[in-house]
N, CA, C and O of each residue as an XYZ file, in Angstrom:
704
protein
N     -32.741     18.797     52.766
C     -32.937     18.276     51.412
C     -31.609     17.767     50.878
O     -30.606     18.479     50.902
N     -31.607     16.542     50.399
C     -30.375     15.979     49.875
C     -30.110     16.530     48.483
O     -31.005     16.579     47.639
N     -28.881     16.940     48.256
C     -28.541     17.485     46.942
C     -27.780     16.435     46.157
O     -26.650     16.666     45.728
N     -28.402     15.281     45.971
C     -27.749     14.184     45.260
C     -27.692     14.456     43.777
O     -28.451     15.273     43.258
N     -26.796     13.776     43.096
C     -26.626     13.978     41.658
C     -27.750     13.334     40.866
O     -27.998     13.704     39.718
N     -28.443     12.354     41.487
C     -29.501     11.667     40.752
C     -30.704     12.571     40.506
O     -31.572     12.241     39.698
N     -30.762     13.712     41.199
C     -31.873     14.627     40.990
C     -31.519     15.760     40.044
O     -32.287     16.707     39.879
N     -30.353     15.657     39.425
C     -29.934     16.707     38.510
C     -30.242     16.257     37.082
O     -29.925     15.136     36.684
N     -30.861     17.152     36.332
C     -31.189     16.797     34.954
C     -29.903     16.659     34.139
O     -28.961     17.435     34.302
N     -29.884     15.663     33.265
C     -28.747     15.463     32.375
C     -29.277     15.404     30.942
O     -30.472     15.221     30.715
N     -28.368     15.563     29.988
C     -28.753     15.483     28.580
C     -28.703     14.040     28.108
O     -27.697     13.353     28.285
N     -29.793     13.586     27.506
C     -29.862     12.259     26.909
C     -30.174     12.425     25.424
O     -30.658     13.470     24.989
N     -29.891     11.388     24.665
C     -30.153     11.446     23.236
C     -31.170     10.363     22.887
O     -30.992      9.192     23.223
N     -32.234     10.773     22.209
C     -33.236      9.816     21.744
C     -33.094      9.690     20.234
O     -32.875     10.677     19.532
N     -33.223      8.465     19.748
C     -33.134      8.178     18.325
C     -34.544      8.289     17.752
O     -35.493      7.767     18.337
N     -34.688      8.968     16.609
C     -36.021      9.118     16.004
C     -35.970      8.678     14.549
O     -34.897      8.539     13.962
N     -37.129      8.467     13.992
C     -37.183      8.262     12.544
C     -36.704      9.539     11.895
O     -37.008     10.632     12.371
N     -35.966      9.415     10.825
C     -35.459     10.598     10.133
C     -36.626     11.453      9.660
O     -37.602     10.953      9.101
N     -36.502     12.748      9.895
C     -37.573     13.655      9.479
C     -38.613     13.875     10.560
O     -39.478     14.739     10.421
N     -38.539     13.095     11.651
C     -39.521     13.215     12.731
C     -39.015     14.049     13.903
O     -39.722     14.224     14.895
N     -37.771     14.570     13.786
C     -37.143     15.225     14.936
C     -38.018     16.332     15.535
O     -38.258     16.361     16.742
N     -38.491     17.242     14.674
C     -39.283     18.367     15.194
C     -40.645     17.915     15.715
O     -41.166     18.479     16.677
N     -41.218     16.893     15.072
C     -42.500     16.355     15.527
C     -42.321     15.710     16.910
O     -43.155     15.894     17.796
N     -41.240     14.961     17.084
C     -40.946     14.324     18.368
C     -40.763     15.388     19.447
O     -41.305     15.272     20.546
N     -39.993     16.425     19.119
C     -39.773     17.534     20.056
C     -41.116     18.127     20.480
O     -41.367     18.310     21.671
N     -41.974     18.426     19.509
C     -43.283     19.027     19.797
C     -44.152     18.090     20.633
O     -44.824     18.534     21.565
N     -44.143     16.796     20.305
C     -44.964     15.824     21.039
C     -44.497     15.676     22.491
O     -45.317     15.630     23.409
N     -43.178     15.602     22.693
C     -42.659     15.478     24.061
C     -43.020     16.739     24.846
O     -43.467     16.662     25.990
N     -42.821     17.909     24.214
C     -43.131     19.167     24.906
C     -44.616     19.246     25.272
O     -44.962     19.736     26.347
N     -45.490     18.770     24.389
C     -46.930     18.791     24.669
C     -47.267     17.873     25.846
O     -48.050     18.243     26.721
N     -46.671     16.675     25.866
C     -46.912     15.730     26.967
C     -46.415     16.307     28.286
O     -47.093     16.208     29.309
N     -45.223     16.915     28.258
C     -44.645     17.522     29.460
C     -45.578     18.620     29.982
O     -45.817     18.730     31.185
N     -46.096     19.423     29.058
C     -47.026     20.498     29.408
C     -48.295     19.923     30.039
O     -48.728     20.382     31.096
N     -48.888     18.923     29.394
C     -50.132     18.314     29.880
C     -49.966     17.690     31.257
O     -50.847     17.797     32.110
N     -48.827     17.038     31.465
C     -48.611     16.333     32.735
C     -47.884     17.183     33.768
O     -47.565     16.707     34.858
N     -47.622     18.449     33.423
C     -46.919     19.371     34.329
C     -45.597     18.760     34.814
O     -45.326     18.704     36.014
N     -44.789     18.309     33.861
C     -43.525     17.646     34.202
C     -42.307     18.482     33.833
O     -41.225     17.940     33.608
N     -42.481     19.826     33.767
C     -41.393     20.697     33.340
C     -40.143     20.563     34.214
O     -39.029     20.821     33.758
N     -40.338     20.156     35.474
C     -39.169     20.022     36.356
C     -38.418     18.710     36.094
O     -37.255     18.577     36.476
N     -39.077     17.743     35.446
C     -38.427     16.455     35.157
C     -37.834     16.463     33.747
O     -36.649     16.185     33.563
N     -38.670     16.785     32.754
C     -38.186     16.890     31.374
C     -38.097     18.380     31.073
O     -39.109     19.040     30.836
N     -36.855     18.910     31.085
C     -36.677     20.358     31.116
C     -36.488     20.992     29.747
O     -36.898     22.133     29.534
N     -35.878     20.276     28.823
C     -35.588     20.868     27.526
C     -35.523     19.781     26.468
O     -35.015     18.687     26.713
N     -36.039     20.092     25.296
C     -35.926     19.173     24.162
C     -35.329     19.977     23.015
O     -35.848     21.033     22.651
N     -34.243     19.475     22.451
C     -33.515     20.241     21.448
C     -33.253     19.394     20.206
O     -32.830     18.242     20.298
N     -33.510     19.985     19.051
C     -33.052     19.417     17.781
C     -31.901     20.337     17.360
O     -32.141     21.423     16.832
N     -30.649     19.908     17.590
C     -29.530     20.809     17.285
C     -29.522     21.208     15.808
O     -29.553     20.358     14.918
N     -29.479     22.524     15.569
C     -29.487     23.060     14.212
C     -28.231     23.893     14.002
O     -27.625     24.405     14.944
N     -27.868     24.007     12.740
C     -26.672     24.757     12.383
C     -27.002     25.596     11.166
O     -27.674     25.138     10.242
N     -26.517     26.842     11.176
C     -26.714     27.674      9.990
C     -25.805     27.164      8.902
O     -24.641     26.839      9.136
N     -26.350     27.100      7.721
C     -25.546     26.650      6.596
C     -25.733     27.635      5.457
O     -26.851     28.059      5.165
N     -24.638     27.991      4.821
C     -24.706     28.918      3.702
C     -24.698     28.099      2.415
O     -23.779     27.320      2.162
N     -25.723     28.287      1.622
C     -25.778     27.599      0.322
C     -25.693     28.652     -0.765
O     -26.137     29.786     -0.584
N     -25.124     28.271     -1.886
C     -25.112     29.166     -3.038
C     -26.204     28.701     -3.996
O     -26.193     27.562     -4.463
N     -27.133     29.586     -4.279
C     -28.199     29.259     -5.229
C     -28.257     30.365     -6.260
O     -28.451     31.530     -5.913
N     -28.091     30.018     -7.514
C     -28.102     30.996     -8.602
C     -27.182     32.180     -8.298
O     -27.531     33.334     -8.548
N     -26.014     31.876     -7.759
C     -25.050     32.929     -7.472
C     -25.372     33.773     -6.257
O     -24.664     34.737     -5.967
N     -26.439     33.423     -5.535
C     -26.785     34.180     -4.335
C     -26.560     33.298     -3.106
O     -26.817     32.094     -3.124
N     -26.073     33.934     -2.042
C     -25.921     33.212     -0.780
C     -27.285     33.046     -0.140
O     -28.071     33.990     -0.058
N     -27.552     31.838      0.310
C     -28.827     31.583      0.971
C     -28.520     30.894      2.305
O     -27.852     29.861      2.351
N     -29.023     31.489      3.379
C     -28.836     30.890      4.700
C     -29.956     29.901      4.974
O     -31.132     30.206      4.776
N     -29.582     28.720      5.428
C     -30.628     27.781      5.821
C     -30.196     27.071      7.088
O     -29.007     26.990      7.395
N     -31.173     26.556      7.822
C     -30.872     25.826      9.042
C     -30.875     24.337      8.704
O     -31.795     23.830      8.062
N     -29.835     23.660      9.145
C     -29.691     22.245      8.830
C     -29.558     21.500     10.154
O     -28.899     21.972     11.081
N     -30.194     20.326     10.230
C     -30.059     19.519     11.439
C     -28.624     19.029     11.555
O     -28.050     18.525     10.590
N     -28.050     19.181     12.746
C     -26.675     18.749     12.971
C     -26.613     17.223     13.081
O     -25.683     16.596     12.573
N     -27.607     16.634     13.747
C     -27.649     15.182     13.915
C     -29.005     14.656     13.468
O     -29.877     14.409     14.302
N     -29.197     14.479     12.139
C     -30.497     13.984     11.675
C     -30.820     12.647     12.345
O     -29.965     11.768     12.452
N     -32.068     12.511     12.793
C     -32.480     11.255     13.418
C     -32.260     11.230     14.925
O     -32.458     10.200     15.570
N     -31.844     12.383     15.492
C     -31.623     12.423     16.941
C     -32.253     13.664     17.550
O     -32.290     14.732     16.939
N     -32.750     13.493     18.777
C     -33.288     14.602     19.546
C     -32.583     14.562     20.895
O     -32.413     13.490     21.476
N     -32.174     15.720     21.395
C     -31.488     15.785     22.680
C     -32.482     16.252     23.726
O     -33.242     17.195     23.505
N     -32.467     15.580     24.871
C     -33.447     15.874     25.910
C     -32.733     16.065     27.235
O     -31.984     15.196     27.683
N     -32.976     17.219     27.862
C     -32.429     17.447     29.201
C     -33.502     17.044     30.188
O     -34.558     17.669     30.274
N     -33.211     15.977     30.940
C     -34.238     15.452     31.831
C     -33.630     14.736     33.018
O     -32.463     14.346     33.006
N     -34.450     14.573     34.045
C     -34.085     13.718     35.171
C     -34.656     12.354     34.810
O     -35.858     12.221     34.583
N     -33.798     11.342     34.755
C     -34.238     10.021     34.314
C     -35.034      9.343     35.423
O     -34.490      8.978     36.466
N     -36.329      9.183     35.178
C     -37.187      8.418     36.083
C     -37.935      7.415     35.222
O     -37.882      7.493     33.995
N     -38.627      6.478     35.847
C     -39.413      5.518     35.063
C     -40.418      6.261     34.195
O     -40.629      5.911     33.034
N     -41.040      7.298     34.775
C     -42.072      8.031     34.040
C     -41.489      8.827     32.873
O     -42.028      8.803     31.767
N     -40.377      9.538     33.129
C     -39.795     10.345     32.047
C     -39.272      9.433     30.928
O     -39.411      9.746     29.745
N     -38.668      8.300     31.320
C     -38.182      7.329     30.330
C     -39.356      6.856     29.475
O     -39.268      6.794     28.249
N     -40.462      6.521     30.157
C     -41.641      5.986     29.477
C     -42.222      7.004     28.496
O     -42.578      6.662     27.368
N     -42.310      8.255     28.940
C     -42.890      9.307     28.086
C     -42.081      9.464     26.806
O     -42.638      9.466     25.708
N     -40.750      9.596     26.953
C     -39.903      9.782     25.775
C     -39.947      8.527     24.900
O     -40.134      8.615     23.687
N     -39.775      7.363     25.525
C     -39.686      6.101     24.797
C     -40.967      5.826     23.997
O     -40.916      5.223     22.925
N     -42.108      6.269     24.521
C     -43.384      5.982     23.867
C     -43.927      7.149     23.062
O     -45.103      7.155     22.698
N     -43.088      8.133     22.779
C     -43.488      9.227     21.903
C     -43.421      8.719     20.471
O     -42.440      8.087     20.079
N     -44.468      8.995     19.682
C     -44.469      8.553     18.287
C     -43.255      9.090     17.554
O     -42.974     10.287     17.605
N     -42.533      8.209     16.872
C     -41.362      8.633     16.117
C     -40.057      8.334     16.832
O     -38.993      8.346     16.214
N     -40.132      8.062     18.152
C     -38.913      7.729     18.903
C     -38.669      6.229     18.789
O     -39.564      5.424     19.045
N     -37.433      5.859     18.399
C     -37.111      4.435     18.295
C     -36.339      3.940     19.514
O     -36.175      2.733     19.691
N     -35.865      4.852     20.353
C     -35.169      4.438     21.564
C     -34.173      5.474     22.014
O     -33.980      6.501     21.364
N     -33.539      5.189     23.141
C     -32.486      6.059     23.648
C     -31.145      5.580     23.130
O     -30.984      4.407     22.793
N     -30.187      6.485     23.067
C     -28.839      6.107     22.703
C     -28.136      5.641     23.974
O     -28.094      6.363     24.970
N     -27.591      4.443     23.933
C     -26.906      3.851     25.081
C     -26.872      2.355     24.903
O     -27.638      1.813     24.106
N     -25.995      1.664     25.633
C     -25.874      0.210     25.466
C     -27.129     -0.510     25.935
O     -27.643     -0.226     27.016
N     -27.616     -1.428     25.137
C     -28.800     -2.204     25.496
C     -29.992     -1.334     25.800
O     -30.769     -1.626     26.709
N     -30.140     -0.266     25.044
C     -31.228      0.718     25.177
C     -31.308      1.327     26.577
O     -32.317      1.930     26.943
N     -30.237      1.162     27.354
C     -30.177      1.835     28.654
C     -29.634      3.235     28.400
O     -28.493      3.386     27.962
N     -30.441      4.263     28.670
C     -30.010      5.634     28.348
C     -28.751      6.028     29.130
O     -28.664      5.816     30.339
N     -27.802      6.590     28.431
C     -26.580      7.071     29.058
C     -26.505      8.582     28.840
O     -26.589      9.053     27.706
N     -26.346      9.341     29.931
C     -26.282     10.799     29.748
C     -25.004     11.211     29.030
O     -23.978     10.537     29.126
N     -25.078     12.312     28.318
C     -23.900     12.843     27.636
C     -22.960     13.461     28.666
O     -23.403     14.003     29.679
N     -21.677     13.374     28.400
C     -20.684     13.972     29.295
C     -20.535     15.454     28.949
O     -20.978     15.909     27.894
N     -19.900     16.197     29.863
C     -19.633     17.621     29.624
C     -18.910     17.841     28.298
O     -19.268     18.722     27.517
N     -17.873     17.011     28.057
C     -17.082     17.223     26.837
C     -17.900     16.902     25.585
O     -17.740     17.556     24.555
N     -18.778     15.895     25.669
C     -19.648     15.592     24.527
C     -20.595     16.766     24.265
O     -20.819     17.148     23.117
N     -21.142     17.329     25.335
C     -22.049     18.465     25.179
C     -21.334     19.633     24.523
O     -21.865     20.261     23.607
N     -20.110     19.925     25.002
C     -19.357     21.040     24.439
C     -19.074     20.815     22.965
O     -19.203     21.734     22.156
N     -18.684     19.578     22.609
C     -18.359     19.313     21.207
C     -19.600     19.401     20.328
O     -19.491     19.611     19.120
N     -20.774     19.242     20.924
C     -22.021     19.358     20.164
C     -22.539     20.778     20.171
O     -23.564     21.079     19.561
N     -21.827     21.650     20.865
C     -22.257     23.045     20.894
C     -23.400     23.297     21.842
O     -24.056     24.336     21.757
N     -23.657     22.365     22.751
C     -24.695     22.608     23.750
C     -23.994     23.000     25.030
O     -23.340     22.181     25.675
N     -24.136     24.252     25.386
C     -23.560     24.722     26.628
C     -24.690     24.810     27.632
O     -25.815     25.179     27.294
N     -24.381     24.473     28.849
C     -25.377     24.704     29.890
C     -25.637     26.204     29.888
O     -24.705     27.005     29.810
N     -26.895     26.571     29.973
C     -27.206     27.996     30.011
C     -26.662     28.560     31.316
O     -27.007     28.093     32.401
N     -25.809     29.567     31.194
C     -25.250     30.207     32.389
C     -26.335     31.093     32.989
O     -27.030     31.812     32.272
N     -26.472     31.034     34.311
C     -27.470     31.913     34.916
C     -27.100     33.379     34.697
O     -25.928     33.751     34.749
N     -28.095     34.184     34.457
C     -27.857     35.610     34.268
C     -27.897     36.249     35.653
O     -28.799     35.979     36.448
N     -26.918     37.090     35.929
C     -26.833     37.701     37.239
C     -26.871     39.212     37.074
O     -26.040     39.783     36.368
N     -27.836     39.863     37.726
C     -27.935     41.326     37.597
C     -27.220     41.995     38.768
O     -27.663     43.023     39.282
N     -26.109     41.392     39.177
C     -25.354     41.893     40.317
C     -23.933     42.177     39.865
O     -23.366     41.426     39.070
N     -23.355     43.262     40.373
C     -21.975     43.621     40.029
C     -21.133     43.652     41.292
O     -21.650     43.712     42.408
N     -19.825     43.611     41.090
C     -18.902     43.758     42.207
C     -19.203     45.075     42.923
O     -19.410     46.103     42.278
N     -19.228     45.038     44.264
C     -19.516     46.246     45.039
C     -20.975     46.375     45.445
O     -21.309     47.201     46.294
N     -21.866     45.555     44.838
C     -23.288     45.606     45.196
C     -23.524     44.988     46.574
O     -22.832     44.052     46.975
N     -24.506     45.522     47.286
C     -24.936     44.899     48.543
C     -25.955     43.816     48.215
O     -26.867     44.020     47.413
N     -25.782     42.659     48.852
C     -26.704     41.547     48.623
C     -27.148     40.977     49.963
O     -26.487     41.135     50.990
N     -28.296     40.309     49.909
C     -28.803     39.595     51.083
C     -28.698     38.112     50.770
O     -29.050     37.672     49.676
N     -28.210     37.345     51.738
C     -28.119     35.895     51.563
C     -29.500     35.314     51.843
O     -30.076     35.552     52.905
N     -30.041     34.536     50.867
C     -31.422     34.047     51.015
C     -31.506     32.559     51.328
O     -32.600     32.040     51.551
N     -30.344     31.848     51.350
C     -30.379     30.435     51.754
C     -28.998     30.010     52.217
O     -28.002     30.686     51.960
N     -28.959     28.872     52.908
C     -27.688     28.346     53.384
C     -27.380     28.819     54.794
O     -28.212     29.465     55.431
N     -26.187     28.500     55.284
C     -25.836     28.805     56.676
C     -25.766     30.306     56.977
O     -25.866     30.705     58.138
N     -25.597     31.141     55.947
C     -25.484     32.594     56.168
C     -26.774     33.330     55.828
O     -26.765     34.539     55.599
N     -27.888     32.591     55.796
C     -29.185     33.178     55.456
C     -29.464     34.429     56.295
O     -29.197     34.469     57.496
N     -30.009     35.449     55.622
C     -30.376     36.738     56.233
C     -29.190     37.651     56.525
O     -29.390     38.769     57.000
N     -27.967     37.210     56.257
C     -26.824     38.100     56.391
C     -26.785     39.041     55.197
O     -27.236     38.691     54.107
N     -26.246     40.234     55.407
C     -26.072     41.206     54.336
C     -24.581     41.289     54.048
O     -23.769     41.257     54.973
N     -24.214     41.396     52.777
C     -22.799     41.485     52.449
C     -22.568     42.277     51.179
O     -23.509     42.700     50.507
N     -21.298     42.470     50.866
C     -20.914     43.202     49.660
C     -20.184     42.241     48.721
O     -19.281     41.517     49.139
N     -20.588     42.244     47.444
C     -19.989     41.342     46.461
C     -18.558     41.790     46.155
O     -18.320     42.931     45.757
N     -17.617     40.871     46.349
C     -16.202     41.140     46.092
C     -15.781     40.632     44.719
O     -14.996     41.267     44.014
N     -16.326     39.462     44.355
C     -15.866     38.801     43.138
C     -16.998     37.937     42.594
O     -17.794     37.384     43.353
N     -17.059     37.830     41.258
C     -18.093     37.009     40.622
C     -17.415     36.009     39.695
O     -16.632     36.392     38.826
N     -17.719     34.717     39.883
C     -17.165     33.672     39.027
C     -18.312     33.071     38.208
O     -19.063     32.229     38.701
N     -18.438     33.514     36.954
C     -19.552     33.066     36.119
C     -19.415     31.602     35.729
O     -20.421     30.909     35.578
N     -18.172     31.116     35.562
C     -17.977     29.716     35.168
C     -18.539     28.756     36.200
O     -19.097     27.714     35.855
N     -18.388     29.115     37.480
C     -18.853     28.223     38.541
C     -20.152     28.697     39.182
O     -20.634     28.084     40.135
N     -20.725     29.794     38.661
C     -21.958     30.377     39.223
C     -21.802     30.660     40.718
O     -22.689     30.358     41.515
N     -20.664     31.242     41.079
C     -20.392     31.548     42.485
C     -20.013     33.019     42.635
O     -19.488     33.643     41.713
N     -20.294     33.554     43.826
C     -19.870     34.916     44.148
C     -19.118     34.881     45.474
O     -19.413     34.079     46.360
N     -18.149     35.765     45.583
C     -17.466     35.937     46.867
C     -18.078     37.175     47.497
O     -18.055     38.258     46.913
N     -18.626     37.004     48.694
C     -19.318     38.082     49.378
C     -18.649     38.317     50.725
O     -18.379     37.369     51.462
N     -18.379     39.586     51.049
C     -17.859     39.938     52.371
C     -19.046     40.170     53.286
O     -19.832     41.095     53.080
N     -19.170     39.321     54.300
C     -20.280     39.420     55.246
C     -19.728     39.931     56.569
O     -18.670     39.493     57.021
N     -20.446     40.854     57.181
C     -20.039     41.375     58.472
C     -20.532     40.411     59.549
O     -21.734     40.267     59.774
N     -19.563     39.745     60.220
C     -19.921     38.728     61.189
C     -19.013     38.880     62.405
O     -17.799     39.020     62.258
N     -19.580     38.853     63.581
C     -18.828     39.002     64.826
C     -17.951     40.247     64.779
O     -16.815     40.237     65.253
N     -18.493     41.322     64.199
C     -17.788     42.589     64.186
C     -16.651     42.689     63.185
O     -15.894     43.659     63.211
N     -16.516     41.705     62.303
C     -15.473     41.854     61.287
C     -15.936     41.271     59.955
O     -16.857     40.455     59.906
N     -15.280     41.705     58.871
C     -15.636     41.248     57.530
C     -15.127     39.827     57.312
O     -13.960     39.530     57.567
N     -16.009     38.958     56.840
C     -15.632     37.582     56.560
C     -16.020     37.251     55.124
O     -17.196     37.333     54.772
N     -15.034     36.872     54.276
C     -15.379     36.512     52.893
C     -15.978     35.105     52.839
O     -15.404     34.163     53.385
N     -17.133     34.963     52.182
C     -17.734     33.639     51.985
C     -18.067     33.460     50.512
O     -18.372     34.420     49.804
N     -18.003     32.204     50.064
C     -18.345     31.905     48.682
C     -19.767     31.353     48.652
O     -20.104     30.427     49.390
N     -20.593     31.936     47.788
C     -21.996     31.547     47.715
C     -22.392     31.315     46.260
O     -21.784     31.866     45.342
N     -23.417     30.492     46.066
C     -23.955     30.264     44.717
C     -24.847     31.426     44.318
O     -25.385     32.129     45.173
N     -25.003     31.628     42.997
C     -25.881     32.693     42.479
C     -27.275     32.576     43.075
O     -27.945     33.580     43.315
N     -27.709     31.329     43.315
C     -29.081     31.123     43.786
C     -29.228     31.388     45.288
O     -30.330     31.297     45.828
N     -28.112     31.718     45.968
C     -28.179     31.941     47.410
C     -28.258     33.418     47.773
O     -28.390     33.766     48.946
N     -28.178     34.280     46.774
C     -28.149     35.713     47.077
C     -29.230     36.463     46.316
O     -29.757     36.001     45.304
N     -29.538     37.650     46.850
C     -30.480     38.510     46.138
C     -30.007     39.949     46.339
O     -29.525     40.325     47.408
N     -30.160     40.729     45.287
C     -29.706     42.113     45.308
C     -30.540     42.920     46.292
O     -31.747     42.710     46.419
N     -29.889     43.844     46.987
C     -30.586     44.691     47.964
C     -31.261     45.856     47.251
O     -31.901     46.687     47.895
């Protein structure tokens, strides 16, 4: 299986009529559900921010849209996914030159407060794990180090009668 970058979902921004953000989000999510496209259109977000307002001398917390008129969508850009988003009621188009959708960069995502969800790992240093994919599949090893930023673990695998440290992705191991 080719692990090309074109199959990785990226964040895109769709422009909506003001006030339609949540309706657009709900409509896209409903279409994705109906067409079973969760692997293509993975997340739809209306970025919100807590805001403290003073009303009659009392603090009142309210949620305010960070970018009114915009909806953020994590998706793999295909003709079908483009068509679904583009033809959702309330969507006026994608953000990008000549309506060609351009994915947001890592730094843009960070500045918008959208962090890629880090995978949760129920494994600690010293745990025994089994490798479930890749060249070391079915090997058993002990976790030496965990790098959450890169979603990688260093595992000591017993190979040819000696310990060999290998770096593996979180998705390549399973707890024993």
